[in-house]
C-alpha positions in Angstrom: -17.1 15.0 -17.4 -13.5 16.6 -16.8 -11.8 16.8 -13.3 -8.5 17.3 -11.9 -5.9 15.1 -11.0 -6.4 16.4 -6.9 -10.4 15.5 -7.6 -9.5 12.0 -9.5 -7.4 11.2 -6.0 -9.8 12.1 -3.5 -12.3 10.1 -5.6 -10.6 6.8 -6.0 -10.0 7.2 -2.3 -13.8 5.6 -1.7 -12.8 2.4 -4.0 -9.6 1.5 -1.7 -10.1 -1.7 0.2 -7.8 -4.1 2.2 -7.1 -7.1 0.3 -7.2 -10.8 1.2 -3.6 -10.8 1.2 -2.7 -9.5 4.8 -1.4 -6.4 5.2 -2.4 -4.7 1.3 -5.0 -2.7 -0.4 -6.2 -1.9 -3.6 -8.5 -0.2 -5.7 -11.7 -1.8 -6.5 -14.6 -0.7 -8.3 -16.8 -3.2 -7.5 -17.4 -0.9 -4.7 -18.9 1.5 -6.5 -22.7 2.2 -7.0 -22.9 1.1 -11.0 -24.5 5.0 -11.4 -21.5 6.2 -10.7 -18.4 3.8 -11.9 -18.0 5.8 -15.2 -16.6 8.9 -12.9 -14.4 6.6 -10.9 -13.2 5.1 -14.5 -12.7 8.3 -15.9 -10.6 10.1 -12.6 -8.3 6.1 -12.7 -7.4 7.3 -16.8 -6.5 10.7 -14.9 -4.2 9.4 -12.4 -3.1 6.5 -14.8 -2.3 9.3 -17.8 -0.4 11.5 -15.3 1.8 8.5 -14.5 2.7 7.7 -17.9 3.5 11.4 -18.9 6.0 11.6 -15.7 4.4 13.9 -13.9 4.3 12.0 -10.5 5.5 8.1 -10.3 3.4 5.2 -9.6 4.5 5.3 -6.1 3.8 8.7 -5.3 0.4 7.4 -6.5 -0.2 4.8 -4.9 1.5 6.9 -1.5 -1.6 9.7 -2.3 -4.5 6.7 -3.0 -3.5 5.6 0.5 -2.1 2.1 -1.0 1.3 1.8 0.9 
């Protein structure tokens, strides 16, 4: 399955949850049903690769995902 950066971001937004630490959010793949988890792992690789290649900053990615 090949997904675009934008598709990956939209998918990963479904796995964002509030942390036990007040006012902090994080990605939690345990929120995803097991049969779908591979899609989310691929999406995570897509966005992390974009950060590594310098196409987007880590902070910009966090903003897109709704983590900040």
